[in-house]
C-alpha positions as CSV (number, residue, x, y, z in Angstrom):
1,X,-79.6,-29.4,46.8
2,X,-77.6,-30.8,44.0
3,X,-74.3,-29.1,42.9
4,X,-73.1,-29.3,39.3
5,X,-69.6,-28.8,38.1
6,X,-68.8,-27.3,34.6
7,X,-65.4,-28.1,33.3
8,X,-63.9,-25.0,31.8
9,X,-63.0,-25.2,28.1
10,X,-59.3,-25.1,27.5
11,X,-58.0,-22.4,25.3
12,X,-56.0,-24.0,22.5
13,X,-54.6,-21.0,20.8
14,X,-51.6,-20.6,23.3
15,X,-50.1,-23.9,22.0
16,X,-49.9,-22.3,18.6
17,X,-48.1,-19.2,19.8
18,X,-44.6,-20.7,19.9
19,X,-44.7,-22.4,16.5
20,X,-46.3,-19.3,15.0
21,X,-43.6,-17.1,16.4
22,X,-41.0,-19.6,15.1
23,X,-42.6,-19.5,11.7
24,X,-42.6,-15.7,11.6
25,X,-39.0,-15.7,12.7
26,X,-38.1,-18.1,9.9
27,X,-40.0,-16.0,7.4
28,X,-38.3,-12.8,8.6
29,X,-34.9,-14.5,8.5
30,X,-35.6,-15.8,5.0
31,X,-36.5,-12.3,3.8
32,X,-33.4,-10.9,5.6
33,X,-31.2,-13.5,4.0
34,X,-32.5,-12.8,0.5
35,X,-32.1,-9.0,1.0
36,X,-28.6,-9.6,2.3
37,X,-27.8,-11.9,-0.5
38,X,-29.0,-9.4,-3.1
39,X,-26.9,-6.7,-1.3
40,X,-23.8,-8.9,-1.5
41,X,-24.4,-9.7,-5.1
42,X,-24.9,-6.0,-5.8
43,X,-21.7,-5.0,-4.0
44,X,-19.8,-7.5,-6.1
45,X,-21.2,-5.9,-9.2
46,X,-20.3,-2.4,-8.0
47,X,-16.7,-3.5,-7.3
48,X,-16.5,-5.2,-10.7
49,X,-17.6,-1.9,-12.3
50,X,-15.0,0.2,-10.5
51,X,-12.3,-2.3,-11.4
52,X,-13.3,-2.4,-15.0
53,X,-13.0,1.4,-15.2
54,X,-9.4,1.0,-14.0
55,X,-8.5,-1.6,-16.7
56,X,-9.1,-4.8,-14.7
57,X,-12.1,-6.7,-16.0
58,X,-13.5,-9.6,-14.0
59,X,-16.0,-11.9,-15.7
60,X,-17.9,-15.0,-14.8
61,X,-19.1,-17.7,-17.2
62,X,-21.9,-18.4,-14.7
63,X,-22.7,-16.9,-11.4
64,X,-25.0,-18.2,-8.6
65,X,-25.9,-17.1,-5.1
66,X,-26.5,-19.6,-2.3
67,X,-25.5,-20.5,1.3
68,X,-28.9,-20.2,3.0
69,X,-29.6,-19.9,5.9
70,X,-26.5,-18.7,7.7
71,X,-24.0,-17.8,4.9
72,X,-24.0,-15.8,1.7
73,X,-22.2,-17.4,-1.2
74,X,-21.5,-16.1,-4.6
75,X,-20.0,-18.8,-6.9
76,X,-18.3,-17.8,-10.2
77,X,-17.5,-20.6,-12.6
78,X,-15.2,-20.3,-15.6
79,X,-13.9,-17.0,-14.2
80,X,-11.5,-14.7,-16.1
81,X,-9.5,-11.5,-15.4
82,X,-8.4,-9.2,-18.3
83,X,-5.8,-6.6,-17.5
84,X,-5.2,-3.6,-19.7
85,X,-2.7,-0.8,-19.0
86,X,-1.4,-2.4,-15.7
87,X,2.3,-2.7,-16.6
88,X,4.9,-0.3,-18.0
89,X,4.9,-2.3,-21.2
90,X,1.1,-1.9,-21.6
91,X,0.9,1.8,-21.2
92,X,-0.3,3.5,-24.4
93,X,-1.0,0.2,-26.1
94,X,-4.0,-2.1,-26.6
95,X,-2.1,-5.1,-25.3
96,X,-4.0,-7.2,-22.7
97,X,-3.2,-10.0,-20.3
98,X,-6.0,-12.5,-19.6
99,X,-6.0,-15.0,-16.8
100,X,-8.6,-17.8,-17.0
101,X,-9.4,-19.6,-13.7
102,X,-11.6,-22.4,-12.6
103,X,-14.1,-21.5,-9.8
104,X,-14.1,-18.5,-7.4
105,X,-16.3,-18.9,-4.3
106,X,-17.0,-15.7,-2.3
107,X,-18.5,-16.2,1.1
108,X,-19.9,-13.8,3.7
109,X,-21.6,-14.5,7.1
110,X,-25.1,-13.1,7.2
111,X,-24.3,-11.4,10.5
112,X,-21.0,-9.8,9.1
113,X,-21.5,-9.0,5.4
114,X,-18.7,-6.5,5.5
115,X,-16.1,-9.3,5.5
116,X,-15.7,-11.4,2.4
117,X,-13.7,-14.6,2.1
118,X,-12.8,-16.0,-1.3
119,X,-11.4,-19.3,-2.4
120,X,-9.8,-19.9,-5.8
121,X,-9.6,-23.1,-7.8
122,X,-6.4,-23.8,-9.7
123,X,-5.1,-23.6,-12.4
124,X,-4.9,-20.1,-13.7
125,X,-3.8,-19.8,-17.3
126,X,-2.3,-16.5,-18.6
127,X,-3.0,-15.6,-22.2
128,X,-1.4,-12.9,-24.4
129,X,-3.2,-10.5,-26.7
130,X,-3.6,-13.2,-29.3
131,X,-5.2,-15.5,-26.6
132,X,-2.2,-17.9,-26.7
133,X,-1.3,-19.4,-23.3
134,X,2.0,-18.0,-22.1
135,X,2.0,-19.0,-18.4
136,X,0.2,-21.2,-16.0
137,X,-0.2,-20.8,-12.2
138,X,-1.0,-23.7,-9.9
139,X,-1.6,-24.0,-6.2
140,X,-2.8,-26.5,-3.6
141,X,-4.9,-23.9,-1.8
142,X,-5.6,-20.2,-2.4
143,X,-7.9,-17.9,-0.5
144,X,-8.3,-14.2,0.4
145,X,-10.2,-12.1,2.9
146,X,-11.4,-8.5,2.7
147,X,-12.8,-6.5,5.6
148,X,-14.5,-3.2,5.3
149,X,-16.7,-3.5,2.3
150,X,-18.7,-1.8,0.7
151,X,-16.6,1.2,1.7
152,X,-12.8,1.4,1.7
153,X,-11.3,-2.0,2.7
154,X,-9.7,-1.9,6.1
155,X,-7.8,-5.2,5.8
156,X,-6.8,-7.5,3.0
157,X,-5.1,-10.9,3.1
158,X,-4.1,-13.3,0.3
159,X,-2.7,-16.8,1.1
160,X,-1.3,-19.5,-1.2
161,X,-0.2,-23.0,-0.3
162,X,2.4,-24.5,-2.7
163,X,2.1,-21.9,-5.4
164,X,3.9,-22.6,-8.7
165,X,4.3,-20.5,-11.9
166,X,5.5,-22.0,-15.2
167,X,6.2,-20.5,-18.5
168,X,4.7,-22.2,-21.5
169,X,7.2,-22.9,-24.3
170,X,5.4,-24.7,-27.1
171,X,4.2,-27.9,-25.6
172,X,6.6,-27.7,-22.6
173,X,6.1,-26.0,-19.3
174,X,9.3,-24.4,-17.9
175,X,9.4,-23.7,-14.2
176,X,9.7,-20.0,-13.2
177,X,8.8,-19.8,-9.5
178,X,7.9,-22.1,-6.6
179,X,7.1,-21.7,-2.9
180,X,5.9,-23.9,-0.1
181,X,3.8,-21.0,1.3
182,X,3.2,-17.4,0.5
183,X,1.0,-14.7,2.0
184,X,0.4,-11.0,1.7
185,X,-1.3,-8.9,4.3
186,X,-2.3,-5.2,4.0
187,X,-4.3,-2.9,6.3
188,X,-4.9,0.8,6.8
189,X,-2.6,2.1,9.5
190,X,-4.1,3.7,12.6
191,X,-2.6,7.1,11.6
192,X,-4.3,6.8,8.2
193,X,-6.8,9.5,7.1
194,X,-9.1,9.8,4.0
195,X,-6.8,12.5,2.6
196,X,-3.6,10.8,3.6
197,X,-4.0,7.0,3.6
198,X,-1.2,4.9,5.0
199,X,-0.9,1.2,4.3
200,X,0.9,-1.3,6.4
201,X,2.0,-4.4,4.4
202,X,3.6,-7.7,5.3
203,X,4.9,-10.4,2.9
204,X,6.0,-13.8,4.0
205,X,7.3,-16.6,1.8
206,X,8.9,-20.0,2.6
207,X,11.0,-22.2,0.5
208,X,10.7,-19.9,-2.5
209,X,12.7,-20.1,-5.7
210,X,12.6,-17.9,-8.7
211,X,14.3,-18.7,-12.0
212,X,15.6,-16.3,-14.8
213,X,15.6,-13.2,-12.6
214,X,18.8,-13.2,-10.7
215,X,21.2,-15.9,-9.6
216,X,20.6,-15.0,-5.9
217,X,17.0,-16.1,-6.2
218,X,17.5,-19.5,-7.6
219,X,18.3,-21.4,-4.4
220,X,15.3,-21.8,-2.0
221,X,14.9,-18.9,0.5
222,X,12.6,-17.7,3.2
223,X,11.5,-14.1,3.5
224,X,9.6,-11.9,5.9
225,X,9.2,-8.3,5.0
226,X,7.1,-5.6,6.8
227,X,6.7,-2.1,5.3
228,X,4.6,1.0,5.2
229,X,3.4,2.7,2.0
230,X,2.9,6.5,2.2
231,X,2.1,9.2,-0.3
232,X,-1.2,7.9,-1.6
233,X,-3.8,10.5,-2.4
234,X,-6.8,8.2,-2.3
235,X,-7.8,4.6,-2.5
236,X,-10.0,4.8,-5.6
237,X,-9.6,2.2,-8.4
238,X,-6.9,3.2,-10.9
239,X,-4.6,1.5,-13.3
240,X,-1.3,0.6,-11.5
241,X,1.0,2.8,-13.6
242,X,-1.3,5.8,-12.9
243,X,-1.3,4.9,-9.2
244,X,2.5,4.7,-9.2
245,X,2.9,8.0,-11.0
246,X,0.6,9.7,-8.5
247,X,2.7,8.1,-5.7
248,X,6.0,9.4,-7.2
249,X,4.6,12.9,-7.8
250,X,3.5,13.1,-4.1
251,X,6.9,12.0,-2.9
252,X,5.6,8.6,-1.7
253,X,7.9,6.1,0.0
254,X,8.1,2.5,0.9
255,X,9.5,2.5,4.4
256,X,10.8,-1.0,5.2
257,X,10.4,-1.4,9.0
258,X,12.0,-4.8,9.1
259,X,13.0,-7.6,6.8
260,X,14.6,-11.0,7.2
261,X,15.8,-13.3,4.4
262,X,17.5,-16.7,4.9
263,X,19.0,-18.8,2.2
264,X,21.0,-21.7,3.5
265,X,23.8,-20.2,5.7
266,X,23.1,-16.7,4.4
267,X,20.9,-14.6,6.7
268,X,20.2,-11.0,5.9
269,X,18.1,-8.3,7.7
270,X,17.4,-4.8,6.5
271,X,15.5,-1.6,7.0
272,X,15.3,1.5,5.0
273,X,13.3,3.6,2.6
274,X,12.7,3.4,-1.2
275,X,11.0,5.8,-3.6
276,X,10.5,6.2,-7.3
277,X,12.3,8.4,-9.9
278,X,10.4,10.3,-12.5
279,X,11.1,7.4,-14.9
280,X,9.5,4.9,-12.5
281,X,12.7,3.3,-11.2
282,X,13.5,2.4,-7.6
283,X,15.7,4.9,-5.7
284,X,16.8,4.8,-2.1
285,X,18.8,2.9,0.4
286,X,18.4,-0.1,2.7
287,X,20.7,-0.7,5.6
288,X,21.7,-4.4,5.6
289,X,23.2,-6.7,8.2
290,X,24.3,-10.0,6.6
291,X,25.8,-13.1,8.0
292,X,27.4,-15.5,5.5
293,X,28.1,-12.8,3.0
294,X,30.7,-14.9,1.2
295,X,27.9,-17.1,-0.2
296,X,26.9,-14.1,-2.4
297,X,30.1,-14.4,-4.5
298,X,29.3,-17.7,-6.3
299,X,25.6,-16.7,-6.5
300,X,26.6,-13.6,-8.4
301,X,29.0,-15.6,-10.6
302,X,31.9,-13.4,-10.0
303,X,34.3,-16.3,-9.5
304,X,33.1,-18.0,-12.7
305,X,33.7,-14.8,-14.7
306,X,37.3,-14.9,-13.6
307,X,37.7,-18.6,-14.3
308,X,36.3,-18.5,-17.8
309,X,37.3,-15.1,-19.1
310,X,35.3,-12.0,-18.8
311,X,32.8,-11.0,-21.5
312,X,31.9,-7.3,-21.6
313,X,28.2,-7.8,-21.0
314,X,28.9,-9.8,-17.9
315,X,31.5,-7.4,-16.6
316,X,29.1,-4.5,-17.0
317,X,26.8,-6.1,-14.4
318,X,29.5,-6.2,-11.7
319,X,32.0,-3.5,-12.7
320,X,30.5,-0.8,-15.0
321,X,33.1,1.2,-17.0
322,X,35.8,-1.5,-16.9
323,X,36.9,-2.9,-20.3
324,X,36.7,-6.6,-20.6
325,X,39.3,-6.4,-23.3
326,X,41.7,-4.8,-20.9
327,X,41.0,-7.4,-18.2
328,X,41.5,-10.3,-20.5
329,X,44.6,-8.8,-22.0
330,X,46.2,-8.6,-18.6
331,X,45.2,-12.2,-17.8
332,X,46.6,-13.3,-21.2
333,X,49.9,-11.5,-20.6
334,X,50.3,-13.3,-17.3
335,X,49.8,-16.6,-18.9
336,X,52.4,-15.9,-21.6
337,X,54.9,-14.8,-19.0
338,X,54.3,-17.8,-16.6
339,X,52.4,-20.6,-18.4
340,X,49.6,-21.9,-16.2
341,X,49.7,-18.9,-13.8
342,X,46.4,-17.5,-15.0
343,X,44.7,-20.8,-14.3
344,X,45.9,-20.6,-10.7
345,X,44.9,-17.0,-10.5
346,X,41.4,-17.6,-11.8
347,X,41.0,-20.7,-9.7
348,X,41.7,-18.7,-6.5
349,X,40.2,-15.4,-7.6
350,X,36.9,-16.2,-5.9
351,X,38.5,-16.3,-2.5
352,X,40.0,-12.9,-3.2
353,X,36.8,-11.5,-4.3
354,X,35.1,-13.0,-1.2
355,X,37.6,-11.3,1.0
356,X,36.9,-8.0,-0.8
357,X,33.2,-8.4,-0.3
358,X,33.6,-9.2,3.3
359,X,35.5,-6.0,3.7
360,X,32.4,-4.1,2.9
361,X,30.8,-2.0,5.7
362,X,31.5,-2.6,9.3
363,X,31.6,-5.6,11.7
364,X,28.4,-6.7,13.2
365,X,26.7,-9.6,14.9
366,X,23.5,-11.2,13.6
367,X,21.7,-13.9,15.5
368,X,24.9,-14.8,17.3
369,X,27.0,-15.0,14.1
370,X,29.7,-12.6,12.7
371,X,28.2,-10.4,10.1
372,X,28.8,-7.2,8.1
373,X,26.6,-4.1,8.1
374,X,26.5,-2.0,4.9
375,X,24.0,0.0,2.7
376,X,22.3,-1.6,-0.2
377,X,21.8,1.3,-2.6
378,X,19.2,1.7,-5.4
379,X,20.2,4.3,-7.9
380,X,17.7,4.9,-10.7
381,X,16.9,1.2,-10.7
382,X,20.4,-0.1,-10.4
383,X,21.2,-2.1,-7.3
384,X,24.7,-1.5,-5.7
385,X,26.4,-3.6,-3.1
386,X,29.0,-1.0,-2.1
387,X,30.5,0.0,-5.4
388,X,29.5,-3.3,-7.1
389,X,26.5,-3.2,-9.3
390,X,24.7,-6.5,-8.6
391,X,21.3,-6.0,-10.4
392,X,19.1,-3.8,-12.5
393,X,15.4,-3.4,-11.6
394,X,12.9,-2.5,-14.4
395,X,10.9,0.6,-14.6
396,X,7.5,0.3,-13.0
397,X,5.7,2.7,-15.3
């Protein structure tokens, strides 16, 4: 009897299962990516529409979507931002401020489209209503991140490396502000609700210098400020003056939990609370502890005033209500009685003023150094160091 063997035919279809499944997964992922990309693009448009209604118009010369397969990227070239009604000076007028930028790249991970990261290409040129350049901003690196979209953002961060702001005066750029590093962080506090949002904010700058605002800000300084903003009624898009008026009407406050500023040998810490008057000016008090307080005297220019004679406009900044004519008359009378005496008096006046400044408040210790503790008062926009008016802040709306 003869036995025959039949070799079973191998099934070939199983070898195509894995590649087929991979192909289906790739197709599904591609569809998912394009849907997500379209959603990201749509959210950007929705955000632009809301901002435009609040007087902040964002435009792109050209926009493209890319980043396949794992990222979603929206690139905006020749970007511009036009602001209307965002400052106290613009309220009730048709004046606008336009900033023209290079590229803006907005990136989201496919698996976490609620978080957007943006990178900004310098420079940014600010134009006035007549489209004449008035300022230019530069930076080495600038990026931001937003978490929580498309709903109310939960966290926002903005970081600059080596930012610089210059004023354009004809063909010349005049420096206004510089910093080695600057960052701003904001987030909804844990106690925040939809009806009563609370925002925690932190500002950090290093080696910053600001010209033409106040003598104290000219020399490089570091600052770290942490505060909470309360009194907001909602987080919808609004012009900033309208937002601030709502904040004032609701009794909103900026509660400074902690702040530290260092400028050379001067170190200052502070905490307190500030609000707004009906006219949009700062009002409140910050409790300060300062080491190296004597450094403030030359920064305020008080000693120079006494050395060179006291003009009324300058005297009003440090001693409102005192007549410069009376002060200079007394100084002149001293000089007539004892020639050369006023030169000596003026030369050493700074030391006397410094001693008076150091007599402010109470003794304290700050970071192992002798210091003074005293209130820094904001009265309808005026800033007082004790009874000495040292600055005037502008109205915010």
